[in-house]
Backbone as CSV, one residue per row, in Angstrom:
resi,resn,N_x,N_y,N_z,CA_x,CA_y,CA_z,C_x,C_y,C_z
1,UNK,-47.548,13.120,11.021,-45.920,12.397,10.748,-45.679,11.026,11.322
2,UNK,-46.536,10.114,10.766,-46.399,8.924,11.185,-44.650,8.342,10.919
3,UNK,-44.409,7.527,11.866,-42.757,7.150,11.766,-41.669,7.914,12.083
4,UNK,-42.280,9.126,12.564,-40.996,10.027,12.905,-41.127,10.348,14.349
5,UNK,-40.376,9.456,15.209,-40.533,9.600,16.681,-39.528,10.797,17.077
6,UNK,-39.806,11.519,18.034,-38.796,12.626,18.892,-38.031,11.613,19.701
7,UNK,-36.444,12.024,19.457,-35.437,11.436,20.316,-35.662,12.239,21.834
8,UNK,-35.528,11.538,22.592,-35.600,12.104,24.216,-34.070,12.563,24.364
9,UNK,-33.809,13.397,24.865,-32.707,14.133,25.122,-32.555,13.942,26.690
10,UNK,-31.479,13.855,27.190,-31.120,13.630,28.636,-31.253,14.972,29.317
11,UNK,-31.648,14.844,30.780,-32.156,16.055,31.647,-30.486,16.485,32.269
12,UNK,-29.544,15.268,31.986,-28.349,15.559,32.863,-27.520,17.060,32.536
13,UNK,-27.639,17.648,31.713,-26.864,18.611,31.390,-27.453,19.974,32.060
14,UNK,-28.865,19.666,32.105,-29.759,20.689,32.759,-29.412,20.764,34.276
15,UNK,-29.355,19.796,34.499,-29.101,19.552,36.195,-27.704,19.985,36.540
16,UNK,-26.773,19.708,35.861,-25.728,20.007,35.908,-25.303,21.747,35.732
17,UNK,-25.991,22.129,35.030,-25.646,23.691,34.501,-26.596,24.139,35.890
18,UNK,-27.703,23.675,36.451,-28.277,24.192,37.294,-27.429,24.260,38.712
19,UNK,-26.945,22.968,39.009,-26.053,22.969,40.312,-24.620,24.018,40.110
20,UNK,-24.219,24.401,38.983,-23.232,24.946,38.880,-23.740,26.585,39.061
21,UNK,-24.722,26.681,38.394,-25.022,28.166,38.690,-25.597,28.314,40.207
22,UNK,-26.078,27.422,40.699,-26.554,27.463,42.235,-25.254,27.902,43.058
23,UNK,-24.205,26.950,42.808,-23.012,27.262,43.279,-22.215,28.862,43.079
24,UNK,-22.369,29.050,42.198,-21.974,30.548,41.436,-22.466,31.570,42.529
25,UNK,-23.969,31.190,42.464,-24.614,32.144,43.386,-24.428,32.163,44.672
26,UNK,-24.204,31.114,45.315,-23.865,31.008,46.534,-22.648,31.571,46.790
27,UNK,-21.607,31.281,46.036,-20.131,32.058,46.421,-20.221,33.824,46.428
28,UNK,-21.079,33.797,45.289,-20.984,35.458,45.117,-21.839,35.889,46.367
29,UNK,-22.941,35.508,46.679,-23.483,35.855,48.045,-22.578,35.819,49.110
30,UNK,-21.978,34.653,49.449,-21.004,34.905,50.404,-20.183,35.982,50.321
31,UNK,-19.360,35.872,49.207,-18.373,37.121,48.994,-18.897,38.592,49.247
32,UNK,-20.258,38.905,48.882,-20.686,40.079,49.133,-21.145,40.263,50.530
33,UNK,-21.686,39.145,51.397,-21.871,39.455,52.835,-20.503,39.680,53.392
34,UNK,-19.333,38.890,53.108,-18.092,38.803,53.891,-17.669,40.356,53.369
35,UNK,-17.545,40.806,52.360,-17.275,42.151,52.051,-17.866,43.466,52.840
36,UNK,-19.252,43.091,52.979,-20.328,43.887,53.494,-19.792,43.769,55.267
37,UNK,-18.881,43.023,55.900,-18.903,42.930,57.297,-19.097,41.919,57.986
38,UNK,-19.856,40.975,57.179,-20.076,39.355,57.604,-21.181,39.457,58.689
39,UNK,-21.457,38.139,59.168,-22.779,38.094,59.997,-22.595,37.997,61.553
40,UNK,-21.537,38.686,61.962,-21.090,38.639,63.174,-22.074,39.700,64.266
41,UNK,-22.533,38.933,65.098,-23.321,40.340,66.131,-22.657,40.420,67.015
42,UNK,-22.195,41.635,67.544,-21.662,42.018,68.625,-22.520,42.799,69.713
43,UNK,-22.138,43.250,70.862,-22.884,43.899,71.637,-23.068,45.489,71.253
44,UNK,-22.273,45.832,70.444,-22.246,47.227,69.875,-23.262,47.348,68.692
45,UNK,-23.600,46.274,68.068,-24.551,46.135,67.000,-26.212,46.451,67.611
46,UNK,-26.578,47.656,67.326,-27.843,47.792,67.514,-28.213,49.091,66.727
47,UNK,-29.829,49.255,66.517,-30.421,50.134,65.965,-31.287,50.670,67.032
48,UNK,-30.943,50.437,68.285,-31.700,51.264,69.412,-30.756,52.240,70.137
49,UNK,-31.433,53.402,70.818,-30.894,54.201,71.463,-30.370,53.759,72.978
50,UNK,-30.849,52.506,73.337,-30.296,52.009,74.630,-29.391,50.905,74.656
51,UNK,-29.034,50.591,73.035,-28.053,49.619,73.097,-28.800,48.174,73.146
52,UNK,-27.793,47.278,73.013,-28.414,45.829,73.039,-28.677,45.430,74.626
53,UNK,-29.647,44.969,75.121,-29.993,44.512,76.272,-30.114,42.993,76.430
54,UNK,-29.723,42.300,77.692,-29.594,40.834,77.819,-30.924,40.343,77.834
55,UNK,-31.703,41.070,78.817,-33.259,40.664,78.958,-34.300,41.573,78.644
56,UNK,-35.679,41.343,78.951,-36.350,42.467,78.432,-36.503,43.725,79.786
57,UNK,-37.110,44.544,79.176,-37.010,45.855,80.290,-37.497,45.679,81.534
58,UNK,-36.919,46.465,82.531,-37.665,46.379,83.942,-39.256,46.563,84.186
59,UNK,-39.734,45.921,84.889,-41.420,46.158,85.021,-41.635,47.337,85.856
60,UNK,-42.405,48.272,85.901,-42.367,49.233,86.565,-43.775,49.395,87.279
């Protein structure tokens, strides 16, 4: 196909769509985390039976 050159398309719409998609994902993730209770860590948050300690256990 001599003489038919392909027109080059701009990548700007793809970049803009990617940035908008990333922003929507970030806002959605933030909203879900805040709905679930946020990321605050308090001294009552623990999955151990002894609770949260400040340092390592005492040496015996």
